[in-house]
C-alpha positions in Angstrom: 59.6 155.2 37.4 57.9 158.3 38.8 60.4 160.9 39.7 59.2 164.2 41.2 61.3 167.3 40.4 62.1 170.3 42.6 61.2 173.7 41.2 64.9 174.4 40.8 65.3 171.4 38.6 62.4 172.5 36.5 63.7 176.1 36.2 67.2 175.0 35.3 65.8 172.3 33.0 67.7 169.6 34.9 65.3 167.0 33.5 66.6 164.0 31.5 66.1 163.8 27.8 64.6 160.6 26.6 67.5 159.7 24.4 69.9 159.9 27.4 68.3 156.9 29.1 69.5 154.6 26.3 72.9 156.3 26.4 73.0 155.7 30.2 72.1 152.0 29.8 75.0 151.6 27.3 77.4 153.4 29.7 76.4 151.0 32.5 76.9 148.0 30.3 80.3 149.3 29.0 81.6 150.1 32.5 80.5 146.9 34.1 81.8 144.7 31.3 85.3 146.3 31.7 85.3 146.2 35.5 87.1 143.2 37.0 85.2 141.7 40.0 81.8 142.1 38.5 80.3 138.6 38.2 76.9 139.4 36.8 74.4 142.2 36.5 70.9 142.9 35.2 69.3 146.2 34.4 65.6 146.3 35.4 62.7 148.7 35.9 61.8 151.0 33.0 64.6 149.6 30.9 62.7 146.3 30.6 60.1 147.8 28.2 62.4 150.6 26.9 59.5 153.0 27.3 61.4 155.8 29.0 59.9 159.1 29.9 61.3 162.2 31.6 60.4 160.8 35.0 62.0 157.4 34.5 65.0 156.0 36.3 67.4 153.1 35.8 67.9 150.3 38.3 70.7 147.7 38.2 71.4 144.6 40.3 75.2 143.9 40.5 76.7 140.8 42.0 80.5 141.2 42.6 83.4 139.4 44.1 83.6 140.4 47.8 87.4 140.7 47.8 87.2 143.2 44.9 84.5 145.3 46.3 86.5 148.5 46.5 87.3 148.3 42.8 83.7 147.6 41.9 82.3 150.4 44.0 84.7 152.8 42.4 83.2 151.8 39.0 79.7 152.3 40.3 80.6 155.8 41.5 82.0 156.6 38.1 78.7 155.6 36.5 76.8 157.7 39.0 78.9 160.7 38.2 78.1 160.4 34.6 74.4 159.9 35.3 74.4 163.1 37.3 75.7 165.0 34.3 72.8 163.6 32.2 70.3 164.1 35.0 69.3 160.4 34.6 68.7 158.7 38.0 70.5 155.4 38.4 70.1 153.2 41.4 72.3 150.2 42.0 71.5 147.1 44.1 75.0 145.8 44.8 75.4 142.3 46.4 78.8 140.7 47.2 79.1 137.0 46.2 79.6 135.8 49.8 76.3 137.4 50.9 74.6 136.2 47.7 75.7 132.6 48.3 74.6 132.3 51.9 71.3 134.2 51.4 72.4 137.4 53.2 70.6 139.7 50.8 67.3 141.6 50.6 66.0 139.9 47.4 62.6 138.5 48.5 60.4 136.2 46.3 58.5 139.0 44.5 61.6 141.1 43.9 63.3 138.0 42.5 60.4 137.4 40.2 60.7 141.0 38.9 64.4 140.6 38.3 63.8 137.3 36.5 61.5 139.2 34.1 64.5 141.5 33.3 66.8 138.5 32.7 64.3 137.2 30.2 64.4 140.5 28.3 68.1 140.1 27.7 69.2 142.9 30.0 72.0 140.8 31.5 75.5 142.0 31.7 78.4 139.5 31.8 76.3 136.7 33.3 72.9 136.0 34.8 73.3 137.3 38.4 71.0 134.5 39.7 73.7 132.0 39.0 75.4 133.5 42.2 72.4 134.2 44.4 70.8 131.7 46.8 67.1 132.0 47.2 65.1 130.2 49.8 63.8 126.8 48.7 60.4 127.7 50.1 60.3 131.0 48.2 57.5 129.9 45.9 55.2 128.4 48.6 52.0 130.3 48.9 52.5 131.1 52.6 55.9 132.7 51.9 54.5 134.6 49.0 51.6 135.9 51.1 53.9 136.9 53.9 56.2 138.7 51.4 53.3 140.7 49.9 51.7 141.5 53.3 55.0 142.6 54.7 55.5 145.0 51.8 52.0 146.4 52.2 52.4 146.8 55.9 55.6 148.8 55.4 53.8 151.0 52.8 50.9 151.6 55.2 53.4 152.7 58.0 55.4 154.8 55.6 52.4 156.6 54.2 51.0 157.2 57.7 54.2 158.7 59.0 54.9 160.7 55.8 51.4 162.3 55.8 52.0 163.5 59.4 55.6 164.7 58.7 54.9 166.7 55.5 55.2 170.1 57.2 58.7 169.5 58.5 60.2 167.4 55.7 63.5 168.5 54.0 63.0 169.2 50.3 64.7 166.0 49.1 62.6 163.9 51.5 59.5 165.7 50.5 60.0 165.1 46.8 61.0 161.4 47.4 57.8 160.9 49.4 55.7 162.5 46.6 57.3 160.1 44.2 56.4 157.1 46.4 52.8 158.3 46.4 52.6 158.6 42.6 54.4 155.2 42.2 52.1 153.5 44.7 49.3 152.3 42.3 51.6 150.3 40.0 53.9 149.0 42.7 51.1 147.9 45.0 49.0 146.5 42.2 52.0 144.6 40.9 52.7 143.0 44.3 49.0 141.9 44.6 48.9 140.5 41.1 52.0 138.5 41.8 49.8 136.6 44.3 46.6 136.5 42.3 48.0 135.6 38.8 50.8 133.0 39.0 51.3 133.2 35.2 51.2 136.9 34.8 52.8 137.4 31.3 54.8 140.5 32.3 55.1 142.9 35.2 55.2 146.0 32.9 53.1 149.0 33.8 50.7 148.3 30.9 50.3 144.7 31.9 49.7 145.6 35.6 47.0 148.1 34.7 45.2 145.7 32.4 45.2 142.7 34.8 44.6 144.6 38.0 41.4 146.1 36.6 40.3 142.5 35.8 41.0 141.0 39.1 40.6 143.7 41.8 37.2 144.5 43.5 35.4 147.6 42.2 36.4 149.8 45.2 40.1 149.1 44.7 39.8 149.7 41.0 38.3 153.1 41.7 41.2 154.1 44.0 43.7 152.7 41.5 42.2 154.9 38.8 42.3 158.0 41.0 46.0 157.4 41.8 46.9 156.7 38.1 45.1 160.0 37.2 47.2 161.9 39.8 50.4 160.4 38.2 49.3 161.3 34.7 48.4 164.8 35.7 51.9 165.4 37.2 53.6 164.0 34.1 51.6 166.4 31.9 52.5 169.3 34.2 56.2 168.5 33.9 56.0 168.7 30.2 54.0 171.9 30.3 56.6 173.4 32.7 59.5 172.6 30.5 57.8 174.5 27.7 56.7 177.5 29.8 57.9 177.5 33.5 55.3 178.9 36.0 56.5 178.5 39.6 53.1 179.1 41.3 51.3 176.7 39.1 54.0 174.0 39.6 53.9 174.4 43.4 50.1 174.2 43.3 50.5 170.8 41.5 52.8 169.5 44.3 50.4 170.7 46.9 47.6 168.9 45.2 49.5 165.7 45.4 50.1 166.3 49.1 46.3 166.9 49.7 45.5 163.6 48.0 48.3 161.6 49.6 45.7 159.8 51.7 44.6 157.9 48.6 47.9 156.1 48.5 47.5 155.1 52.2 44.0 153.9 51.6 45.1 151.9 48.5 47.8 150.1 50.5 45.5 149.4 53.4 42.6 148.2 51.3 44.9 145.9 49.3 46.3 144.5 52.5 42.8 143.7 53.8 41.9 142.2 50.4 45.0 139.9 50.5 44.2 138.9 54.1 40.6 138.0 53.2 41.6 136.2 50.0 44.4 134.0 51.5 43.4 133.6 55.1 
């Protein structure tokens, strides 16, 4: 959704072309359809709206037969090798059928809702994976939903607190990943809060999240939300500018600017957690 590139990737132009995202989705579909042991899968994330950009990625939940796990994992590795050639990030969420049936998975209520939106947009491969996944009967109770959202926000607060302190000693891959999490934070956090506030949210797309969050959030949260969205938009613009005319110093300045403003992501997570506690306590 919001990938951040290293200078080397920019310089070597190892940035995905928009057309290759559709090509990658087709490759995932083709490979999983022909792989024995795959019970059902669904592509989610940016693919749901088909509004790919250079910083997008592709996510895919795969439920597979536990006793054919080695075969399925080999197929997933094959897909990842192809995605590496195209420079298109692909992330799988593999779940074996035994773990799926007994609830030994990490699909919480809000994530399940997000995946269900993808199922509705016909991004299913072979079969709806929810046919094989056991979710808690109480998953839709308000107390469980609030606990799910607050747990997510608490983890974000801790991660941002730690990351801001660790910036000077981070390895490059960790540094870029953390910058990505900062730029993704407004949409991801707002989506989680809207899941609580608006039971009948028509979609969890970026456009829908932006529209509804502005309607439901207090003014202070809207201000921080807009600041973070502006940071994300500025970085996207810079990536396109760098692909036309690479300028290392200017690009590094852009990354350093995100670092200096990282506290806004922390503040956004904390303020939303307080808002949820007050709203549902």
